[in-house]
TORZA-809260 format. One record per residue: residue number from 1; residue in three letters; chain; x, y, z of N, C-alpha, C, CB in turn. Coordinates in steps of 0.001 Angstrom, whole numbers. Glycine has a CB too. Layout:
% residues N
+-----+------+-------+---------+---------+---------+---------+---------+---------+---------+---------+---------+---------+---------+---------+
:  nr : rest : kette :     n_u :     n_v :     n_w :    ca_u :    ca_v :    ca_w :     c_u :     c_v :     c_w :    cb_u :    cb_v :    cb_w :
+-----+------+-------+---------+---------+---------+---------+---------+---------+---------+---------+---------+---------+---------+---------+
: NUM :  Ala :     A :       X :       Y :       Z :       X :       Y :       Z :       X :       Y :       Z :       X :       Y :       Z :
...
+-----+------+-------+---------+---------+---------+---------+---------+---------+---------+---------+---------+---------+---------+---------+
% end
This chain:
% residues 108
+-----+------+-------+---------+---------+---------+---------+---------+---------+---------+---------+---------+---------+---------+---------+
:  nr : rest : kette :     n_u :     n_v :     n_w :    ca_u :    ca_v :    ca_w :     c_u :     c_v :     c_w :    cb_u :    cb_v :    cb_w :
+-----+------+-------+---------+---------+---------+---------+---------+---------+---------+---------+---------+---------+---------+---------+
:   1 :  Met :     A :  -36007 :  -36461 :   65762 :  -35279 :  -36702 :   66670 :  -35187 :  -37954 :   67352 :  -35483 :  -35922 :   67335 :
:   2 :  Glu :     A :  -36617 :  -38274 :   67337 :  -36631 :  -40146 :   67717 :  -35988 :  -41054 :   66761 :  -38231 :  -40853 :   67739 :
:   3 :  Pro :     A :  -35180 :  -42498 :   67123 :  -34416 :  -43153 :   66614 :  -35544 :  -43845 :   65581 :  -33561 :  -43945 :   67623 :
:   4 :  Ile :     A :  -35414 :  -44800 :   64814 :  -36361 :  -45909 :   64350 :  -37197 :  -46859 :   65635 :  -35359 :  -46961 :   63409 :
:   5 :  Trp :     A :  -37655 :  -46811 :   66071 :  -38223 :  -47627 :   67323 :  -37820 :  -49053 :   66915 :  -39999 :  -47480 :   67591 :
:   6 :  Ser :     A :  -38138 :  -50081 :   65740 :  -37328 :  -51248 :   65227 :  -37181 :  -51786 :   64007 :  -37615 :  -52152 :   65749 :
:   7 :  Val :     A :  -36730 :  -51812 :   63655 :  -36346 :  -52531 :   62266 :  -37342 :  -52884 :   61576 :  -35593 :  -53709 :   62346 :
:   8 :  Asp :     A :  -38158 :  -53848 :   62046 :  -39689 :  -54623 :   61679 :  -40497 :  -54513 :   62968 :  -39564 :  -56445 :   61236 :
:   9 :  Tyr :     A :  -41630 :  -54120 :   62826 :  -42508 :  -53585 :   63691 :  -43963 :  -53618 :   63173 :  -42075 :  -52263 :   63992 :
:  10 :  Gln :     A :  -44683 :  -53976 :   64283 :  -46895 :  -53653 :   63938 :  -46866 :  -52691 :   64858 :  -48533 :  -55170 :   64490 :
:  11 :  Arg :     A :  -47275 :  -51413 :   64293 :  -48194 :  -50404 :   64842 :  -49816 :  -50511 :   65133 :  -48044 :  -49409 :   63985 :
:  12 :  Gln :     A :  -50229 :  -51027 :   65749 :  -51891 :  -51255 :   66689 :  -52319 :  -49769 :   66120 :  -51865 :  -51403 :   69028 :
:  13 :  Leu :     A :  -53704 :  -49998 :   65761 :  -54565 :  -48519 :   65340 :  -55555 :  -49580 :   66124 :  -54935 :  -47743 :   63291 :
:  14 :  Ser :     A :  -56890 :  -48538 :   66000 :  -57669 :  -48873 :   66511 :  -58562 :  -49895 :   65545 :  -58122 :  -47806 :   67033 :
:  15 :  Tyr :     A :  -58046 :  -50095 :   64694 :  -59190 :  -50953 :   63989 :  -57800 :  -51864 :   63161 :  -60630 :  -49826 :   62734 :
:  16 :  Gly :     A :  -57258 :  -51673 :   63656 :  -56342 :  -53036 :   63273 :  -54828 :  -52383 :   63014 :  -56992 :  -53964 :   61644 :
:  17 :  Thr :     A :  -53448 :  -53727 :   62452 :  -52115 :  -53344 :   62534 :  -51677 :  -52809 :   61030 :  -51233 :  -54605 :   63077 :
:  18 :  Ile :     A :  -50910 :  -52240 :   61214 :  -49812 :  -52142 :   59788 :  -48221 :  -52560 :   60089 :  -49720 :  -50346 :   59174 :
:  19 :  Thr :     A :  -47577 :  -53679 :   59407 :  -46749 :  -53927 :   59725 :  -45644 :  -52978 :   58543 :  -46873 :  -55356 :   59926 :
:  20 :  Glu :     A :  -44497 :  -52496 :   59474 :  -43428 :  -51698 :   57994 :  -42379 :  -52810 :   57837 :  -42355 :  -49836 :   58418 :
:  21 :  Val :     A :  -41454 :  -52629 :   57076 :  -40237 :  -53027 :   57173 :  -39038 :  -52104 :   56407 :  -40319 :  -54362 :   56710 :
:  22 :  Arg :     A :  -38199 :  -52087 :   56942 :  -37337 :  -51305 :   57035 :  -35853 :  -51361 :   56254 :  -37297 :  -51304 :   58214 :
:  23 :  Glu :     A :  -35448 :  -51366 :   55486 :  -34158 :  -51591 :   54505 :  -33373 :  -51581 :   55940 :  -33667 :  -50198 :   53061 :
:  24 :  Asn :     A :  -31906 :  -52081 :   55699 :  -31124 :  -51960 :   56600 :  -29940 :  -50845 :   56003 :  -30692 :  -53389 :   57010 :
:  25 :  Asn :     A :  -29734 :  -50287 :   57077 :  -28372 :  -49026 :   56686 :  -27504 :  -49048 :   57894 :  -28950 :  -47141 :   56466 :
:  26 :  Glu :     A :  -26389 :  -48939 :   57465 :  -25408 :  -48635 :   58137 :  -25267 :  -47425 :   59036 :  -24613 :  -48659 :   57366 :
:  27 :  Tyr :     A :  -26046 :  -46509 :   59174 :  -25953 :  -45489 :   59753 :  -27416 :  -45231 :   60834 :  -25664 :  -44498 :   58614 :
:  28 :  Ile :     A :  -28231 :  -46104 :   60545 :  -29384 :  -46137 :   61470 :  -29167 :  -46945 :   62348 :  -30573 :  -46425 :   60975 :
:  29 :  Arg :     A :  -29908 :  -46735 :   63979 :  -30037 :  -47401 :   65350 :  -31345 :  -47291 :   65481 :  -29264 :  -46806 :   66574 :
:  30 :  Thr :     A :  -31882 :  -48300 :   66086 :  -33247 :  -48632 :   66562 :  -32769 :  -47869 :   68109 :  -33772 :  -50596 :   66510 :
:  31 :  Ala :     A :  -34244 :  -47582 :   68629 :  -34433 :  -47022 :   69843 :  -33874 :  -47264 :   70565 :  -35249 :  -47050 :   70298 :
:  32 :  His :     A :  -34058 :  -49343 :   70584 :  -33418 :  -50204 :   71595 :  -31819 :  -50496 :   71106 :  -34337 :  -51660 :   71740 :
:  33 :  Glu :     A :  -31405 :  -49539 :   70100 :  -29569 :  -49768 :   70255 :  -29003 :  -48483 :   70656 :  -28663 :  -50215 :   68676 :
:  34 :  Val :     A :  -29814 :  -47616 :   70566 :  -29071 :  -46498 :   71493 :  -29411 :  -46290 :   72796 :  -29202 :  -45228 :   71004 :
:  35 :  Thr :     A :  -28119 :  -46445 :   73654 :  -28331 :  -47087 :   75110 :  -28986 :  -45201 :   75793 :  -26241 :  -47999 :   76046 :
:  36 :  Pro :     A :  -29353 :  -45496 :   77195 :  -29704 :  -44683 :   77609 :  -29257 :  -42696 :   77696 :  -29707 :  -45422 :   78417 :
:  37 :  Glu :     A :  -27655 :  -43203 :   78055 :  -26954 :  -42220 :   78003 :  -27125 :  -41293 :   77032 :  -25935 :  -42564 :   78023 :
:  38 :  Trp :     A :  -26649 :  -41969 :   75466 :  -27088 :  -40841 :   74591 :  -28194 :  -40758 :   73685 :  -26187 :  -40578 :   73878 :
:  39 :  His :     A :  -29542 :  -41159 :   74315 :  -30538 :  -40730 :   74046 :  -30600 :  -39156 :   75248 :  -31617 :  -42046 :   74141 :
:  40 :  Leu :     A :  -30106 :  -38876 :   76306 :  -30199 :  -38164 :   76862 :  -29487 :  -37276 :   76583 :  -30234 :  -38455 :   77673 :
:  41 :  Lys :     A :  -27819 :  -37248 :   76032 :  -27096 :  -36315 :   75653 :  -27748 :  -35695 :   74385 :  -25781 :  -36799 :   75507 :
:  42 :  Ile :     A :  -28753 :  -36570 :   73560 :  -29008 :  -36120 :   72217 :  -30123 :  -34607 :   72682 :  -29855 :  -37624 :   71137 :
:  43 :  Gln :     A :  -31419 :  -35376 :   73777 :  -31907 :  -34757 :   73915 :  -31478 :  -32922 :   74746 :  -32569 :  -35668 :   74220 :
:  44 :  Ala :     A :  -30033 :  -33415 :   75496 :  -29377 :  -31978 :   76406 :  -28747 :  -31072 :   75337 :  -27970 :  -32393 :   77683 :
:  45 :  Gln :     A :  -28629 :  -31759 :   73536 :  -27991 :  -30624 :   73456 :  -29398 :  -30151 :   72155 :  -26029 :  -30785 :   73007 :
:  46 :  Trp :     A :  -30381 :  -30828 :   72059 :  -31189 :  -29741 :   71682 :  -31861 :  -28914 :   72782 :  -32162 :  -30237 :   70838 :
:  47 :  Gln :     A :  -31793 :  -29160 :   73646 :  -32435 :  -28304 :   74852 :  -31491 :  -27126 :   75050 :  -32581 :  -29193 :   76343 :
:  48 :  Lys :     A :  -30500 :  -27228 :   74761 :  -29879 :  -26011 :   75004 :  -30083 :  -24889 :   73784 :  -28391 :  -26339 :   75251 :
:  49 :  Trp :     A :  -30700 :  -24859 :   73126 :  -31260 :  -24207 :   72366 :  -32502 :  -23720 :   71644 :  -30848 :  -24414 :   72011 :
:  50 :  Ile :     A :  -33500 :  -24272 :   73278 :  -34482 :  -24472 :   73318 :  -34894 :  -23571 :   74118 :  -34703 :  -25521 :   73471 :
:  51 :  Asp :     A :  -36004 :  -22989 :   74469 :  -36436 :  -22498 :   75662 :  -37791 :  -23028 :   76879 :  -36666 :  -21296 :   75161 :
:  52 :  Asn :     A :  -38631 :  -23798 :   76001 :  -39073 :  -24680 :   76532 :  -38836 :  -25968 :   76205 :  -40019 :  -24474 :   76558 :
:  53 :  Gly :     A :  -39676 :  -26957 :   77309 :  -38978 :  -28539 :   76960 :  -38869 :  -29157 :   75983 :  -39416 :  -29479 :   77441 :
:  54 :  Val :     A :  -37955 :  -30301 :   75860 :  -38212 :  -30528 :   74494 :  -39002 :  -32038 :   75377 :  -36612 :  -30601 :   73119 :
:  55 :  Ser :     A :  -39758 :  -32654 :   73975 :  -39863 :  -33921 :   73991 :  -39280 :  -35238 :   73288 :  -40770 :  -33891 :   73871 :
:  56 :  Lys :     A :  -38543 :  -35921 :   74526 :  -37713 :  -37350 :   74233 :  -37954 :  -38889 :   74899 :  -36292 :  -37049 :   74651 :
:  57 :  Thr :     A :  -38034 :  -39274 :   74244 :  -38524 :  -40641 :   75203 :  -37446 :  -41622 :   75067 :  -40042 :  -41450 :   74684 :
:  58 :  Val :     A :  -36673 :  -41788 :   76078 :  -36180 :  -42940 :   76568 :  -36667 :  -44285 :   76340 :  -36174 :  -42793 :   77684 :
:  59 :  Asn :     A :  -36337 :  -45230 :   75527 :  -36647 :  -46470 :   75489 :  -35566 :  -47183 :   75927 :  -37076 :  -46843 :   74319 :
:  60 :  Leu :     A :  -36356 :  -48125 :   76640 :  -35715 :  -49336 :   78015 :  -36430 :  -50012 :   77456 :  -35901 :  -49293 :   79856 :
:  61 :  Pro :     A :  -35016 :  -51391 :   77776 :  -35493 :  -52918 :   77310 :  -36496 :  -53207 :   78781 :  -33834 :  -54310 :   77061 :
:  62 :  His :     A :  -37751 :  -54574 :   78218 :  -38128 :  -55015 :   79671 :  -37807 :  -55237 :   80805 :  -38412 :  -55667 :   79752 :
:  63 :  Thr :     A :  -36290 :  -55221 :   80890 :  -35317 :  -56042 :   81871 :  -35176 :  -54873 :   82821 :  -33717 :  -56683 :   81184 :
:  64 :  Ala :     A :  -35579 :  -53695 :   82225 :  -34833 :  -51943 :   82993 :  -35835 :  -52572 :   84129 :  -35309 :  -49666 :   82065 :
:  65 :  Thr :     A :  -34954 :  -51493 :   85791 :  -35477 :  -51531 :   87070 :  -35852 :  -49971 :   87336 :  -34403 :  -52196 :   88137 :
:  66 :  Met :     A :  -36218 :  -50528 :   88453 :  -36619 :  -48677 :   89222 :  -35047 :  -47546 :   88819 :  -36756 :  -48848 :   91838 :
:  67 :  Asp :     A :  -34180 :  -48365 :   89884 :  -33024 :  -47878 :   89396 :  -32047 :  -47459 :   88125 :  -32654 :  -48406 :   89801 :
:  68 :  Asp :     A :  -32783 :  -47633 :   87696 :  -31950 :  -47489 :   86089 :  -32934 :  -46498 :   85952 :  -31862 :  -48933 :   84686 :
:  69 :  Val :     A :  -34255 :  -46210 :   86323 :  -35182 :  -44809 :   85883 :  -34643 :  -43791 :   86336 :  -36630 :  -44669 :   86380 :
:  70 :  Ala :     A :  -34273 :  -44066 :   87796 :  -34315 :  -42784 :   88536 :  -32680 :  -42311 :   88080 :  -34679 :  -43006 :   90437 :
:  71 :  Glu :     A :  -31856 :  -43128 :   87472 :  -30341 :  -42720 :   87136 :  -31057 :  -41927 :   85940 :  -28963 :  -44113 :   86721 :
:  72 :  Ile :     A :  -31719 :  -42518 :   85150 :  -31946 :  -41408 :   84123 :  -32367 :  -40328 :   84880 :  -32983 :  -41714 :   83001 :
:  73 :  Tyr :     A :  -33964 :  -39842 :   85635 :  -33895 :  -38453 :   85407 :  -33020 :  -37710 :   86112 :  -34999 :  -37921 :   85575 :
:  74 :  Met :     A :  -32108 :  -38537 :   86931 :  -31018 :  -37691 :   87904 :  -29956 :  -36786 :   86429 :  -29734 :  -39238 :   89203 :
:  75 :  Gln :     A :  -29403 :  -37794 :   86048 :  -28463 :  -37737 :   84291 :  -29530 :  -36418 :   83529 :  -28676 :  -39928 :   82947 :
:  76 :  Ala :     A :  -30348 :  -36187 :   83442 :  -31429 :  -35614 :   82305 :  -31227 :  -34371 :   83271 :  -33299 :  -36436 :   81986 :
:  77 :  Trp :     A :  -31347 :  -34664 :   84883 :  -31786 :  -33562 :   85348 :  -30040 :  -32580 :   85168 :  -32598 :  -33893 :   87083 :
:  78 :  Lys :     A :  -29013 :  -33088 :   85428 :  -27806 :  -33111 :   86001 :  -27199 :  -32356 :   83867 :  -27223 :  -35235 :   86942 :
:  79 :  Met :     A :  -28289 :  -33109 :   83304 :  -27736 :  -32372 :   81821 :  -28626 :  -31502 :   81159 :  -27408 :  -33406 :   80673 :
:  80 :  Gly :     A :  -28975 :  -30592 :   81763 :  -30142 :  -29302 :   81720 :  -31547 :  -29858 :   81187 :  -29629 :  -27942 :   80549 :
:  81 :  Cys :     A :  -31669 :  -31080 :   81038 :  -32635 :  -31136 :   80594 :  -33925 :  -30764 :   81170 :  -32565 :  -32026 :   80282 :
:  82 :  Lys :     A :  -35032 :  -29953 :   80938 :  -36377 :  -29655 :   81341 :  -37633 :  -30691 :   81364 :  -36708 :  -28648 :   80529 :
:  83 :  Gly :     A :  -37445 :  -31858 :   81294 :  -38370 :  -32501 :   81662 :  -37583 :  -34100 :   80646 :  -40044 :  -31623 :   81265 :
:  84 :  Val :     A :  -38152 :  -35187 :   80694 :  -37770 :  -36477 :   80274 :  -39034 :  -38055 :   80539 :  -36283 :  -36606 :   81193 :
:  85 :  Thr :     A :  -39001 :  -38579 :   79273 :  -39929 :  -39560 :   78926 :  -39318 :  -41037 :   79360 :  -40240 :  -39429 :   77347 :
:  86 :  Val :     A :  -39562 :  -41869 :   79918 :  -39238 :  -43092 :   80090 :  -40067 :  -44408 :   79171 :  -39394 :  -43165 :   81523 :
:  87 :  Phe :     A :  -39389 :  -44995 :   78419 :  -40633 :  -46002 :   78718 :  -40242 :  -47540 :   78280 :  -42077 :  -45493 :   77780 :
:  88 :  Arg :     A :  -40193 :  -48110 :   79137 :  -40045 :  -49695 :   78913 :  -40601 :  -50648 :   78366 :  -40041 :  -50199 :   79676 :
:  89 :  Asp :     A :  -40225 :  -51440 :   77311 :  -40543 :  -52227 :   76299 :  -41407 :  -53277 :   77225 :  -39212 :  -52787 :   75424 :
:  90 :  Gly :     A :  -43019 :  -53277 :   76762 :  -43639 :  -54612 :   77251 :  -44043 :  -54198 :   78391 :  -42769 :  -55892 :   77377 :
:  91 :  Cys :     A :  -43856 :  -52930 :   79314 :  -44326 :  -52509 :   80764 :  -46293 :  -52591 :   80960 :  -43646 :  -50618 :   80977 :
:  92 :  Arg :     A :  -46792 :  -52330 :   79338 :  -48447 :  -52732 :   79280 :  -48557 :  -53827 :   78088 :  -49571 :  -51221 :   78860 :
:  93 :  Gly :     A :  -49486 :  -54212 :   78959 :  -50808 :  -54999 :   77880 :  -50106 :  -55306 :   76888 :  -52202 :  -54075 :   77244 :
:  94 :  Asp :     A :  -50592 :  -53852 :   76636 :  -51123 :  -53807 :   74822 :  -50575 :  -51987 :   75020 :  -53648 :  -54247 :   74261 :
:  95 :  Gln :     A :  -49672 :  -52061 :   74153 :  -49158 :  -50848 :   73303 :  -48519 :  -50831 :   71816 :  -48169 :  -50296 :   74071 :
:  96 :  Val :     A :  -48329 :  -49673 :   71740 :  -48837 :  -48878 :   69996 :  -47599 :  -49621 :   69593 :  -48852 :  -46648 :   69577 :
:  97 :  Phe :     A :  -46506 :  -49701 :   69934 :  -45247 :  -50525 :   68956 :  -44683 :  -51886 :   69466 :  -43817 :  -49562 :   68853 :
:  98 :  Val :     A :  -44792 :  -52537 :   68996 :  -44577 :  -53849 :   69386 :  -43337 :  -54629 :   67859 :  -46470 :  -54645 :   69583 :
:  99 :  Ser :     A :  -41875 :  -55011 :   68645 :  -41099 :  -55564 :   67710 :  -41292 :  -56282 :   67462 :  -40243 :  -55706 :   67700 :
: 100 :  Asn :     A :  -40871 :  -56562 :   66000 :  -41183 :  -58291 :   65688 :  -39976 :  -58955 :   65673 :  -41907 :  -58691 :   64181 :
: 101 :  Cys :     A :  -38761 :  -58407 :   66034 :  -36766 :  -58880 :   66056 :  -36419 :  -59796 :   67314 :  -35485 :  -57195 :   66357 :
: 102 :  Asp :     A :  -36675 :  -60649 :   66810 :  -35902 :  -61395 :   68186 :  -34310 :  -61648 :   68194 :  -36523 :  -62955 :   68385 :
: 103 :  Gly :     A :  -33935 :  -60854 :   69147 :  -32826 :  -60974 :   69657 :  -32194 :  -60055 :   68387 :  -32354 :  -62548 :   69995 :
: 104 :  Glu :     A :  -31049 :  -60706 :   68203 :  -29953 :  -60037 :   66996 :  -30146 :  -59652 :   65606 :  -28955 :  -60889 :   66740 :
: 105 :  Asn :     A :  -31526 :  -60689 :   65455 :  -31938 :  -60758 :   64525 :  -32196 :  -59286 :   63193 :  -32885 :  -61412 :   65081 :
: 106 :  Cys :     A :  -32574 :  -58731 :   64015 :  -33168 :  -57049 :   63709 :  -32139 :  -56372 :   63714 :  -34188 :  -56278 :   64775 :
: 107 :  Tyr :     A :  -30990 :  -56270 :   64275 :  -29947 :  -55157 :   64674 :  -29403 :  -55024 :   63214 :  -28670 :  -55611 :   65962 :
: 108 :  Leu :     A :  -29178 :  -53774 :   63316 :  -28365 :  -52655 :   62165 :  -26284 :  -53121 :   61823 :  -28492 :  -50533 :   63275 :
+-----+------+-------+---------+---------+---------+---------+---------+---------+---------+---------+---------+---------+---------+---------+
% end
């Protein structure tokens, strides 16, 4: 239920990287094109029918603030989600997925 992280990205492995290029598709949105509200709506719909917690990451831009994260947690709770994970792009010096997109050049 996770969206594609980016149209063009590199995945870092312990011994190298793999570059993948996806074809454009009018029905596909990357993780950063899906708003936090819609990430939560998707999770909440799944959560209605699942007894355990649902694993779903809300992908945030590097510019996201602590207030943005707090609002996501509150909305997730109000929507009945048992848990929520957020990831702010670039929050770590080294991360598994690194987007090769530059602004609108990779948007679908």
